[in-house]
PAVEX-560825 format. One record per atom (N, C-alpha, C, O, CB): residue number from 1; residue in one letter; chain; atom name; x, y, z. Coordinates in steps of 0.05 Angstrom, whole numbers. Each point is the difference from the previous one (the first is absolute). Glycine has a CB too. Layout:
N
PT num residuo cadena atomo     xx     yy     zz
PT NUM       A      A    CA      X      Y      Z
...
This chain:
133
PT num residuo cadena atomo     xx     yy     zz
PT   1       X      A     N   3193   1150   1427
PT   1       X      A    CA    -23    -13     14
PT   1       X      A     C    -20      5     -1
PT   1       X      A     O     -6     23      8
PT   1       X      A    CB     26    -30     14
PT   2       X      A     N    -36     -6    -29
PT   2       X      A    CA    -27      8      8
PT   2       X      A     C    -13    -14     24
PT   2       X      A     O      3    -24      5
PT   2       X      A    CB     -8     36    -51
PT   3       X      A     N    -14     10     65
PT   3       X      A    CA     -5     -8     28
PT   3       X      A     C    -30    -19     -8
PT   3       X      A     O    -18      6    -15
PT   3       X      A    CB     44     44     47
PT   4       X      A     N    -22    -74    -14
PT   4       X      A    CA    -27    -18     -5
PT   4       X      A     C    -10     -9     31
PT   4       X      A     O     14    -13     15
PT   4       X      A    CB      3    -10    -68
PT   5       X      A     N    -39     33     57
PT   5       X      A    CA    -18     -9     22
PT   5       X      A     C    -16    -21     -5
PT   5       X      A     O    -19     -2    -15
PT   5       X      A    CB     19     42     28
PT   6       X      A     N     11    -59      4
PT   6       X      A    CA    -16    -24     -6
PT   6       X      A     C    -30     -4     22
PT   6       X      A     O     -2     14     20
PT   6       X      A    CB     56    -36    -37
PT   7       X      A     N    -73      5     11
PT   7       X      A    CA    -17      2     15
PT   7       X      A     C      5     -7     32
PT   7       X      A     O    -14      9     18
PT   7       X      A    CB     -9    -14    -61
PT   8       X      A     N     44    -12     46
PT   8       X      A    CA      8     -9     30
PT   8       X      A     C     25     27     14
PT   8       X      A     O     11      0     22
PT   8       X      A    CB    -19    -65    -39
PT   9       X      A     N     11     82      1
PT   9       X      A    CA      6     17     11
PT   9       X      A     C     -6     18     27
PT   9       X      A     O    -24      4      6
PT   9       X      A    CB     30    -14    -48
PT  10       X      A     N     14     20     56
PT  10       X      A    CA    -15      4     26
PT  10       X      A     C     -4     43     -1
PT  10       X      A     O      0     16     19
PT  10       X      A    CB     31    -77     15
PT  11       X      A     N    -32     63    -59
PT  11       X      A    CA     -9     24     -5
PT  11       X      A     C    -28     -3    -12
PT  11       X      A     O    -17     18     -6
PT  11       X      A    CB     64      0      1
PT  12       X      A     N    -48    -42      3
PT  12       X      A    CA    -31      0    -15
PT  12       X      A     C    -19    -14     24
PT  12       X      A     O    -23      8      3
PT  12       X      A    CB     42    -17    -61
PT  13       X      A     N     -9    -10     73
PT  13       X      A    CA    -10      4     26
PT  13       X      A     C     -9     26     20
PT  13       X      A     O    -22      4     10
PT  13       X      A    CB     46    -41    -20
PT  14       X      A     N      2     55     13
PT  14       X      A    CA      4     27      7
PT  14       X      A     C    -14     17    -11
PT  14       X      A     O      0     19     16
PT  14       X      A    CB     37    -28     -9
PT  15       X      A     N    -52     16    -27
PT  15       X      A    CA    -16     11    -12
PT  15       X      A     C    -18     -7      2
PT  15       X      A     O    -15     17     -8
PT  15       X      A    CB     36     -8    -11
PT  16       X      A     N    -32    -26     25
PT  16       X      A    CA    -26    -13      6
PT  16       X      A     C    -15      7     25
PT  16       X      A     O    -24      5      0
PT  16       X      A    CB     44    -41    -24
PT  17       X      A     N     -2     38     51
PT  17       X      A    CA      7     -6     20
PT  17       X      A     C    -15     35      5
PT  17       X      A     O    -19      9     12
PT  17       X      A    CB     66    -55    -13
PT  18       X      A     N    -26     56    -17
PT  18       X      A    CA     -3     32      9
PT  18       X      A     C    -31      5    -15
PT  18       X      A     O    -12     19      9
PT  18       X      A    CB     72      0     -8
PT  19       X      A     N    -72    -32    -21
PT  19       X      A    CA    -19      9     -8
PT  19       X      A     C    -23     -9     21
PT  19       X      A     O    -20     14      3
PT  19       X      A    CB     41    -12    -50
PT  20       X      A     N    -17    -23     60
PT  20       X      A    CA    -16     -9     14
PT  20       X      A     C     -5     16     29
PT  20       X      A     O    -22      8      9
PT  20       X      A    CB     33    -49    -38
PT  21       X      A     N     14     42     42
PT  21       X      A    CA      3     24     20
PT  21       X      A     C     -8     24     -2
PT  21       X      A     O    -17     10     15
PT  21       X      A    CB     47    -30     -8
PT  22       X      A     N    -19     33    -25
PT  22       X      A    CA     -9     28     -4
PT  22       X      A     C    -22      4    -12
PT  22       X      A     O     -6     24      2
PT  22       X      A    CB     44    -14     -4
PT  23       X      A     N    -59    -27    -15
PT  23       X      A    CA    -24      3     -1
PT  23       X      A     C    -15     -8     26
PT  23       X      A     O    -15     13     14
PT  23       X      A    CB     22    -17    -61
PT  24       X      A     N     -1    -15     50
PT  24       X      A    CA    -16      1     43
PT  24       X      A     C     -1     35     10
PT  24       X      A     O    -20     14      2
PT  24       X      A    CB     56    -70     24
PT  25       X      A     N    -17     61    -22
PT  25       X      A    CA      6     30     22
PT  25       X      A     C    -24     14    -24
PT  25       X      A     O    -22      6      8
PT  25       X      A    CB     91     -1     18
PT  26       X      A     N    -61      0    -54
PT  26       X      A    CA    -20     21    -16
PT  26       X      A     C    -33    -14      5
PT  26       X      A     O    -20     13      8
PT  26       X      A    CB     63      3    -53
PT  27       X      A     N    -44    -42     38
PT  27       X      A    CA    -34      0     11
PT  27       X      A     C     -9      5     27
PT  27       X      A     O    -23      3      8
PT  27       X      A    CB     19    -35    -38
PT  28       X      A     N     25     33     43
PT  28       X      A    CA     -8     10     32
PT  28       X      A     C     -7     28     -5
PT  28       X      A     O    -21      8      9
PT  28       X      A    CB     54    -37     22
PT  29       X      A     N    -16     47    -46
PT  29       X      A    CA     -5     27      7
PT  29       X      A     C    -28      7    -23
PT  29       X      A     O    -14     20      3
PT  29       X      A    CB     72     -6     16
PT  30       X      A     N    -62    -35    -44
PT  30       X      A    CA    -20      6    -13
PT  30       X      A     C     10      8    -26
PT  30       X      A     O    -13     14    -16
PT  30       X      A    CB    -13     -3     55
PT  31       X      A     N     51    -21    -42
PT  31       X      A    CA      4     16    -33
PT  31       X      A     C      5    -23    -13
PT  31       X      A     O     21    -11      6
PT  31       X      A    CB      1     58     -1
PT  32       X      A     N    -41    -59    -25
PT  32       X      A    CA     -3    -16    -20
PT  32       X      A     C      3      1    -29
PT  32       X      A     O     -4    -18    -16
PT  32       X      A    CB    -16     12     47
PT  33       X      A     N     28     29    -36
PT  33       X      A    CA      6      8    -24
PT  33       X      A     C     31      2     -3
PT  33       X      A     O     17     11     13
PT  33       X      A    CB    -62     12    -16
PT  34       X      A     N     44    -45    -28
PT  34       X      A    CA     33      1    -13
PT  34       X      A     C      6    -25     30
PT  34       X      A     O      4     18     17
PT  34       X      A    CB     13     53    -45
PT  35       X      A     N    -16    -84     37
PT  35       X      A    CA      7    -19     27
PT  35       X      A     C     25     -5     -4
PT  35       X      A     O     19      5     14
PT  35       X      A    CB    -59    -27     -5
PT  36       X      A     N     36      8    -33
PT  36       X      A    CA     23    -10     -4
PT  36       X      A     C     32     12    -11
PT  36       X      A     O     22     -5      7
PT  36       X      A    CB    -63    -24    -10
PT  37       X      A     N     32     45    -15
PT  37       X      A    CA     18     13     -7
PT  37       X      A     C     15     19     17
PT  37       X      A     O     23      7     -3
PT  37       X      A    CB    -47    -16    -32
PT  38       X      A     N      8     17     52
PT  38       X      A    CA      9     23     19
PT  38       X      A     C     20    -13     25
PT  38       X      A     O     19     11     11
PT  38       X      A    CB    -70     19    -21
PT  39       X      A     N     42    -55     15
PT  39       X      A    CA     18    -16     20
PT  39       X      A     C     26     -9     -9
PT  39       X      A     O     19     -4     13
PT  39       X      A    CB    -59    -11      4
PT  40       X      A     N     36     12    -52
PT  40       X      A    CA     24     -8     -5
PT  40       X      A     C     13     28     -5
PT  40       X      A     O     24     -1      5
PT  40       X      A    CB    -37    -48    -22
PT  41       X      A     N      6     67     11
PT  41       X      A    CA     15     24     -9
PT  41       X      A     C     16     12     37
PT  41       X      A     O     20     14      0
PT  41       X      A    CB    -65      0    -56
PT  42       X      A     N     33    -21     75
PT  42       X      A    CA     -2      3     27
PT  42       X      A     C     26    -17     11
PT  42       X      A     O     19      9     14
PT  42       X      A    CB    -75     -2    -13
PT  43       X      A     N     54    -34    -12
PT  43       X      A    CA     23    -21      7
PT  43       X      A     C     24      9    -10
PT  43       X      A     O     19      1     16
PT  43       X      A    CB    -48    -37    -17
PT  44       X      A     N     32     44    -26
PT  44       X      A    CA     14     10    -20
PT  44       X      A     C     19     23     16
PT  44       X      A     O     23     -4      9
PT  44       X      A    CB    -63     -8    -49
PT  45       X      A     N     27     33     42
PT  45       X      A    CA      4     24     11
PT  45       X      A     C     14     -4     32
PT  45       X      A     O     18     14     10
PT  45       X      A    CB    -61      5    -42
PT  46       X      A     N     36    -31     38
PT  46       X      A    CA     11     -1     36
PT  46       X      A     C      1    -21      9
PT  46       X      A     O    -15     -8     18
PT  46       X      A    CB     -1     42     -5
PT  47       X      A     N     38    -48    -26
PT  47       X      A    CA      0    -25     12
PT  47       X      A     C      3     -9     30
PT  47       X      A     O    -16    -14     12
PT  47       X      A    CB     31     12    -54
PT  48       X      A     N      9     12     51
PT  48       X      A    CA      2     17     28
PT  48       X      A     C    -20      6     11
PT  48       X      A     O      5     -6     24
PT  48       X      A    CB     26     23    -36
PT  49       X      A     N    -56     -7     10
PT  49       X      A    CA    -15     11     15
PT  49       X      A     C    -26    -27     -1
PT  49       X      A     O    -17     -2     19
PT  49       X      A    CB     37     61    -30
PT  50       X      A     N    -20    -70     -4
PT  50       X      A    CA    -17    -26      3
PT  50       X      A     C     10    -18     15
PT  50       X      A     O    -16    -10     16
PT  50       X      A    CB      0     16    -55
PT  51       X      A     N     44    -16     39
PT  51       X      A    CA     11    -17     19
PT  51       X      A     C      2     -1     30
PT  51       X      A     O      2    -19     15
PT  51       X      A    CB     15     20    -52
PT  52       X      A     N    -17     32     42
PT  52       X      A    CA    -13      8     20
PT  52       X      A     C    -29     -1      7
PT  52       X      A     O     -7     -4     24
PT  52       X      A    CB     42     27    -31
PT  53       X      A     N    -53    -21    -11
PT  53       X      A    CA    -33     -3     12
PT  53       X      A     C      2    -28     -6
PT  53       X      A     O    -21     -9     10
PT  53       X      A    CB    -10     56    -20
PT  54       X      A     N     43    -67     -2
PT  54       X      A    CA     -3    -31     -6
PT  54       X      A     C      1     -9     26
PT  54       X      A     O    -15    -17      9
PT  54       X      A    CB     36     11    -55
PT  55       X      A     N     -3     16     57
PT  55       X      A    CA      4     -7     30
PT  55       X      A     C    -18     -2     20
PT  55       X      A     O      1    -18     17
PT  55       X      A    CB     30     34    -27
PT  56       X      A     N    -52      7      7
PT  56       X      A    CA    -10      6     16
PT  56       X      A     C    -28    -16     -6
PT  56       X      A     O    -10    -12     19
PT  56       X      A    CB     41     55    -10
PT  57       X      A     N    -42    -43    -33
PT  57       X      A    CA    -26    -16     -6
PT  57       X      A     C     -2    -25      2
PT  57       X      A     O     19    -15      2
PT  57       X      A    CB    -25     42    -27
PT  58       X      A     N    -24    -36     26
PT  58       X      A    CA      1    -30      2
PT  58       X      A     C      3    -16    -16
PT  58       X      A     O     -1     15    -20
PT  58       X      A    CB    -19     -7     43
PT  59       X      A     N     23    -30    -32
PT  59       X      A    CA      6    -12    -20
PT  59       X      A     C    -20     -5    -25
PT  59       X      A     O    -24     -2      6
PT  59       X      A    CB     53    -13     29
PT  60       X      A     N    -22     14    -60
PT  60       X      A    CA    -14     11    -17
PT  60       X      A     C    -26    -14     -7
PT  60       X      A     O    -21     10     -8
PT  60       X      A    CB     63      6     -4
PT  61       X      A     N    -35    -48     19
PT  61       X      A    CA    -33    -15      9
PT  61       X      A     C    -20     13     13
PT  61       X      A     O    -23     -1    -10
PT  61       X      A    CB     45    -33     15
PT  62       X      A     N    -16     47     20
PT  62       X      A    CA    -14     10     15
PT  62       X      A     C    -20     30    -11
PT  62       X      A     O      4     12    -22
PT  62       X      A    CB     34    -39     53
PT  63       X      A     N    -51     32    -18
PT  63       X      A    CA    -22     20    -14
PT  63       X      A     C      8     27     23
PT  63       X      A     O    -10     21     -9
PT  63       X      A    CB    -39    -63    -11
PT  64       X      A     N     59     44     35
PT  64       X      A    CA     24     14     13
PT  64       X      A     C    -22     17      8
PT  64       X      A     O    -16     -8     18
PT  64       X      A    CB     65      5    -44
PT  65       X      A     N    -52     37      8
PT  65       X      A    CA    -21     14     16
PT  65       X      A     C    -23     11    -20
PT  65       X      A     O    -12     21      3
PT  65       X      A    CB     50     -7     34
PT  66       X      A     N    -41    -32    -56
PT  66       X      A    CA    -22      0     -9
PT  66       X      A     C    -28    -12     12
PT  66       X      A     O      0    -24      5
PT  66       X      A    CB     33     28    -36
PT  67       X      A     N    -55     13     34
PT  67       X      A    CA    -18      4     10
PT  67       X      A     C    -27      0    -20
PT  67       X      A     O    -23     -6      8
PT  67       X      A    CB     57     27     26
PT  68       X      A     N    -30    -18    -49
PT  68       X      A    CA    -31     12    -12
PT  68       X      A     C     -1    -26    -34
PT  68       X      A     O     14     -3    -20
PT  68       X      A    CB     -9     79     43
PT  69       X      A     N    -31    -90    -11
PT  69       X      A    CA     -1    -17     -9
PT  69       X      A     C     11     -1    -40
PT  69       X      A     O     16    -15    -11
PT  69       X      A    CB    -54     11     61
PT  70       X      A     N     27     20    -60
PT  70       X      A    CA      9     13    -30
PT  70       X      A     C     31     -8      3
PT  70       X      A     O      9    -19    -12
PT  70       X      A    CB    -46     67      5
PT  71       X      A     N     52    -34     22
PT  71       X      A    CA     36     -3     -2
PT  71       X      A     C     11    -33     10
PT  71       X      A     O     18    -14    -10
PT  71       X      A    CB    -11     74     28
PT  72       X      A     N    -32    -68     10
PT  72       X      A    CA     17    -25     -5
PT  72       X      A     C      0    -17    -13
PT  72       X      A     O     16    -18      3
PT  72       X      A    CB    -14     24     23
PT  73       X      A     N    -28     -7    -52
PT  73       X      A    CA    -10    -15    -21
PT  73       X      A     C     10     10    -18
PT  73       X      A     O     -4    -15    -19
PT  73       X      A    CB    -30      3     32
PT  74       X      A     N     49     32    -19
PT  74       X      A    CA     24     12    -26
PT  74       X      A     C     25    -17      7
PT  74       X      A     O     18    -10    -14
PT  74       X      A    CB    -33     66      8
PT  75       X      A     N     12    -56     29
PT  75       X      A    CA     37     -8     15
PT  75       X      A     C     -7    -25    -11
PT  75       X      A     O      8     -1    -23
PT  75       X      A    CB     10     25     76
PT  76       X      A     N    -31    -47    -43
PT  76       X      A    CA     -4    -25      4
PT  76       X      A     C     14     -7    -28
PT  76       X      A     O     21    -13     -1
PT  76       X      A    CB    -65     12     37
PT  77       X      A     N     26     13    -64
PT  77       X      A    CA      0    -10    -33
PT  77       X      A     C     32     15      0
PT  77       X      A     O     15    -18     -3
PT  77       X      A    CB    -78     20    -25
PT  78       X      A     N     76     19     31
PT  78       X      A    CA     32     10      5
PT  78       X      A     C      7    -27     -1
PT  78       X      A     O      5    -11    -22
PT  78       X      A    CB     -2     57     54
PT  79       X      A     N     -1    -58     -8
PT  79       X      A    CA      4    -18     12
PT  79       X      A     C      4    -28    -22
PT  79       X      A     O     22    -11     -2
PT  79       X      A    CB    -46     40     44
PT  80       X      A     N      4    -37    -54
PT  80       X      A    CA     -6    -23    -12
PT  80       X      A     C     14     15    -27
PT  80       X      A     O     16    -14    -11
PT  80       X      A    CB    -63    -12     40
PT  81       X      A     N     43     42    -37
PT  81       X      A    CA      9     11    -17
PT  81       X      A     C     26      4    -11
PT  81       X      A     O      5      2    -24
PT  81       X      A    CB    -40      9     38
PT  82       X      A     N     52     -9      4
PT  82       X      A    CA     31      2      3
PT  82       X      A     C      9    -35      8
PT  82       X      A     O     20    -11     -7
PT  82       X      A    CB    -20     73     27
PT  83       X      A     N    -18    -73     -4
PT  83       X      A    CA     11    -33     -2
PT  83       X      A     C     -2    -12    -24
PT  83       X      A     O     16    -18     -7
PT  83       X      A    CB    -29     11     48
PT  84       X      A     N    -14     18    -59
PT  84       X      A    CA      2     -7    -27
PT  84       X      A     C     27     -1    -14
PT  84       X      A     O     16    -18     -6
PT  84       X      A    CB    -58     35      7
PT  85       X      A     N     41     12     -3
PT  85       X      A    CA     17      6    -13
PT  85       X      A     C     22     -4     -5
PT  85       X      A     O     12      0    -22
PT  85       X      A    CB    -34     16     30
PT  86       X      A     N     34    -22     23
PT  86       X      A    CA     29    -19      9
PT  86       X      A     C      4    -30    -22
PT  86       X      A     O     21     -7    -11
PT  86       X      A    CB    -30     22     73
PT  87       X      A     N    -17    -29    -65
PT  87       X      A    CA     -7    -19      0
PT  87       X      A     C      2     -6    -33
PT  87       X      A     O     11    -21     -7
PT  87       X      A    CB    -36     25     55
PT  88       X      A     N     15     12    -64
PT  88       X      A    CA      8     16    -22
PT  88       X      A     C     29     -3    -18
PT  88       X      A     O      9    -16    -17
PT  88       X      A    CB    -39     43     47
PT  89       X      A     N     38      2    -15
PT  89       X      A    CA     25     -3     -4
PT  89       X      A     C     23    -17     11
PT  89       X      A     O     23      9     -1
PT  89       X      A    CB    -43     25     -7
PT  90       X      A     N     13    -56     16
PT  90       X      A    CA     12    -24     12
PT  90       X      A     C     -7    -20    -20
PT  90       X      A     O     19    -10    -12
PT  90       X      A    CB    -24     22     62
PT  91       X      A     N    -22    -20    -57
PT  91       X      A    CA     -3    -12    -29
PT  91       X      A     C      9      4    -31
PT  91       X      A     O     -2    -16    -18
PT  91       X      A    CB    -27     12     46
PT  92       X      A     N     39     30    -27
PT  92       X      A    CA      9     12    -32
PT  92       X      A     C     23      8      6
PT  92       X      A     O     10     13    -19
PT  92       X      A    CB    -50      4     -4
PT  93       X      A     N     60    -19     51
PT  93       X      A    CA     21     10    -10
PT  93       X      A     C      6     34      0
PT  93       X      A     O     20     13     -6
PT  93       X      A    CB    -27    -59    -18
PT  94       X      A     N    -20     52     33
PT  94       X      A    CA     17     31    -15
PT  94       X      A     C      8     23      9
PT  94       X      A     O     -6      9     22
PT  94       X      A    CB    -15    -19    -49
PT  95       X      A     N     33     19     12
PT  95       X      A    CA     30     12      5
PT  95       X      A     C    -10     27     -8
PT  95       X      A     O    -16      7    -17
PT  95       X      A    CB     55    -47      4
PT  96       X      A     N    -23     55     31
PT  96       X      A    CA      2     35    -11
PT  96       X      A     C     27      3     -9
PT  96       X      A     O     16    -18      1
PT  96       X      A    CB    -49     42     34
PT  97       X      A     N     40      1    -45
PT  97       X      A    CA     21     14    -10
PT  97       X      A     C      5     28      8
PT  97       X      A     O     16     16     -7
PT  97       X      A    CB    -23    -45    -28
PT  98       X      A     N    -16     29     55
PT  98       X      A    CA     10     29     20
PT  98       X      A     C    -17      1     18
PT  98       X      A     O    -19    -16     -2
PT  98       X      A    CB     36     46    -29
PT  99       X      A     N    -13     -9     58
PT  99       X      A    CA     -8      4     13
PT  99       X      A     C    -38     11     -1
PT  99       X      A     O    -20     -1     13
PT  99       X      A    CB     79      1     -5
PT 100       X      A     N    -49      9    -34
PT 100       X      A    CA    -26     20    -10
PT 100       X      A     C    -17    -20     -9
PT 100       X      A     O    -24     -2      7
PT 100       X      A    CB     47     45    -24
PT 101       X      A     N    -12    -57      1
PT 101       X      A    CA    -17    -31    -13
PT 101       X      A     C     -8     -9     26
PT 101       X      A     O    -25     -3     -3
PT 101       X      A    CB     54    -17    -42
PT 102       X      A     N    -25     16     60
PT 102       X      A    CA     -8    -20     28
PT 102       X      A     C    -19     13      2
PT 102       X      A     O    -22    -12     -2
PT 102       X      A    CB     58     -4     29
PT 103       X      A     N    -34     49    -22
PT 103       X      A    CA    -25     18     12
PT 103       X      A     C    -21     -2    -22
PT 103       X      A     O    -23     -8      6
PT 103       X      A    CB     52     45     23
PT 104       X      A     N    -22    -29    -60
PT 104       X      A    CA    -29     -2     -4
PT 104       X      A     C    -11    -22    -11
PT 104       X      A     O    -20      5    -15
PT 104       X      A    CB     22     35     11
PT 105       X      A     N      9    -74      8
PT 105       X      A    CA    -16    -14      4
PT 105       X      A     C    -21     -8     23
PT 105       X      A     O    -23    -10      1
PT 105       X      A    CB     55      6    -30
PT 106       X      A     N    -12     13     51
PT 106       X      A    CA    -14     -4     16
PT 106       X      A     C    -24     23      7
PT 106       X      A     O    -20     -6     14
PT 106       X      A    CB     60    -23     -3
PT 107       X      A     N    -34     62    -25
PT 107       X      A    CA    -28      0      0
PT 107       X      A     C    -27     -4    -13
PT 107       X      A     O    -24     -1      5
PT 107       X      A    CB     49     17     10
PT 108       X      A     N     -8    -20    -34
PT 108       X      A    CA    -19     -7    -26
PT 108       X      A     C    -19    -30      7
PT 108       X      A     O    -24     -1     -6
PT 108       X      A    CB     65     25    -31
PT 109       X      A     N    -27    -49     52
PT 109       X      A    CA    -15    -21     10
PT 109       X      A     C    -14     13     21
PT 109       X      A     O    -24     -2     -3
PT 109       X      A    CB     53    -33    -10
PT 110       X      A     N    -20     46     33
PT 110       X      A    CA    -17     -1     29
PT 110       X      A     C    -14     24      2
PT 110       X      A     O    -13      3     21
PT 110       X      A    CB     45    -29      5
PT 111       X      A     N    -33     47    -46
PT 111       X      A    CA    -17     28      3
PT 111       X      A     C    -26     -1     -1
PT 111       X      A     O    -15     15     13
PT 111       X      A    CB     48      5    -31
PT 112       X      A     N    -45    -45     -7
PT 112       X      A    CA    -25     -3     -1
PT 112       X      A     C    -14    -11     29
PT 112       X      A     O    -23      2      7
PT 112       X      A    CB     32     -8    -59
PT 113       X      A     N     14     -8     66
PT 113       X      A    CA    -18    -21     27
PT 113       X      A     C     -9     21     25
PT 113       X      A     O    -17     -8     17
PT 113       X      A    CB     53    -43    -25
PT 114       X      A     N    -26     71     10
PT 114       X      A    CA     -4     29     11
PT 114       X      A     C    -15     17    -16
PT 114       X      A     O     -6     23      9
PT 114       X      A    CB     46    -25     11
PT 115       X      A     N    -47     -4    -39
PT 115       X      A    CA    -12     26    -10
PT 115       X      A     C    -29     -8     -6
PT 115       X      A     O    -15     18     -8
PT 115       X      A    CB     60      2    -12
PT 116       X      A     N    -53    -42     22
PT 116       X      A    CA    -26    -18      1
PT 116       X      A     C    -19     21     12
PT 116       X      A     O     12     15     15
PT 116       X      A    CB     10    -67     -6
PT 117       X      A     N    -48     58    -12
PT 117       X      A    CA    -19     10     11
PT 117       X      A     C     -5    -19     34
PT 117       X      A     O     13    -21      4
PT 117       X      A    CB    -33     37    -61
PT 118       X      A     N     10     -9     69
PT 118       X      A    CA     -4    -13     29
PT 118       X      A     C    -16    -22     -4
PT 118       X      A     O      8    -22      9
PT 118       X      A    CB     -7     63     18
PT 119       X      A     N    -26    -39    -43
PT 119       X      A    CA    -21    -22     -6
PT 119       X      A     C     26    -26    -17
PT 119       X      A     O     -8    -23      1
PT 119       X      A    CB    -50     64    -11
PT 120       X      A     N     74    -38      2
PT 120       X      A    CA      9    -14    -33
PT 120       X      A     C     28    -18     19
PT 120       X      A     O     16    -14    -12
PT 120       X      A    CB    -28     66    -43
PT 121       X      A     N     13    -49     84
PT 121       X      A    CA     30     -6     18
PT 121       X      A     C     -3    -34      2
PT 121       X      A     O     21    -11      0
PT 121       X      A    CB    -17     63     37
PT 122       X      A     N    -22    -65    -36
PT 122       X      A    CA     -9    -22      3
PT 122       X      A     C     10    -22    -33
PT 122       X      A     O      5    -24     -2
PT 122       X      A    CB    -48     52     43
PT 123       X      A     N     43     -7    -62
PT 123       X      A    CA     -5    -17    -16
PT 123       X      A     C     47     -1      0
PT 123       X      A     O     16     16     10
PT 123       X      A    CB    -89     -1    -43
PT 124       X      A     N     79    -48     15
PT 124       X      A    CA     28     10     -3
PT 124       X      A     C      5      3    -23
PT 124       X      A     O    -10    -12    -19
PT 124       X      A    CB     25     -6     51
PT 125       X      A     N      4     41    -32
PT 125       X      A    CA     20      8    -30
PT 125       X      A     C      2    -14    -19
PT 125       X      A     O      9    -22      3
PT 125       X      A    CB     16     40     18
PT 126       X      A     N    -33    -10    -44
PT 126       X      A    CA    -11    -12    -32
PT 126       X      A     C     22    -20     -3
PT 126       X      A     O     21     11     -8
PT 126       X      A    CB    -43     34    -20
PT 127       X      A     N     24    -73     33
PT 127       X      A    CA     24    -11    -25
PT 127       X      A     C     19    -11     33
PT 127       X      A     O     15    -20     -1
PT 127       X      A    CB    -13     68    -62
PT 128       X      A     N     -4    -37     81
PT 128       X      A    CA     10    -18     27
PT 128       X      A     C    -16    -16     24
PT 128       X      A     O    -21      2     12
PT 128       X      A    CB     50     33    -20
PT 129       X      A     N     -6    -54      7
PT 129       X      A    CA    -21    -21     17
PT 129       X      A     C     23      2     32
PT 129       X      A     O     23      6      4
PT 129       X      A    CB    -50    -51    -57
PT 130       X      A     N      4     35     67
PT 130       X      A    CA      7     -4     31
PT 130       X      A     C     22    -11     -8
PT 130       X      A     O      4    -16    -18
PT 130       X      A    CB    -43     10     47
PT 131       X      A     N     64     21     -5
PT 131       X      A    CA     24    -15      3
PT 131       X      A     C     -1    -20     16
PT 131       X      A     O    -15      2     20
PT 131       X      A    CB     36     32    -28
PT 132       X      A     N     -8    -55      4
PT 132       X      A    CA      3    -26      2
PT 132       X      A     C     21     -3     21
PT 132       X      A     O     21     13      0
PT 132       X      A    CB    -37    -24    -46
PT 133       X      A     N      4    -16     71
PT 133       X      A    CA     11      7     13
PT 133       X      A     C     21    -23      8
PT 133       X      A     O     17      4     18
PT 133       X      A    CB    -54     29    -11
């Protein structure tokens, strides 16, 4: 039987929350290269360590340890992109056949948000509407 990970699965929410929390910690340390892929790799490689850190970190919506305006702006864009991605996945009823496929989809969808040059951060990613409230 083939594995199906639906858009409303806890593994999707868990992966995006890990991207936000680990990504925020990496941004605070100044690590901006391959932010999404590295965050997912860290999450998948050490889930127990992630759970320990998650208990100590502020909520994903909080800016936490970010102080540089550039990092704050990138994180805010990432928050908006994750919310829009959840909405898009729900509307399209997106499914993945494996965790690897889910991770690749998240990396492809979110990497361009964190890779944008600082002067282009105010522009919404192409084809993305802001999330509905």
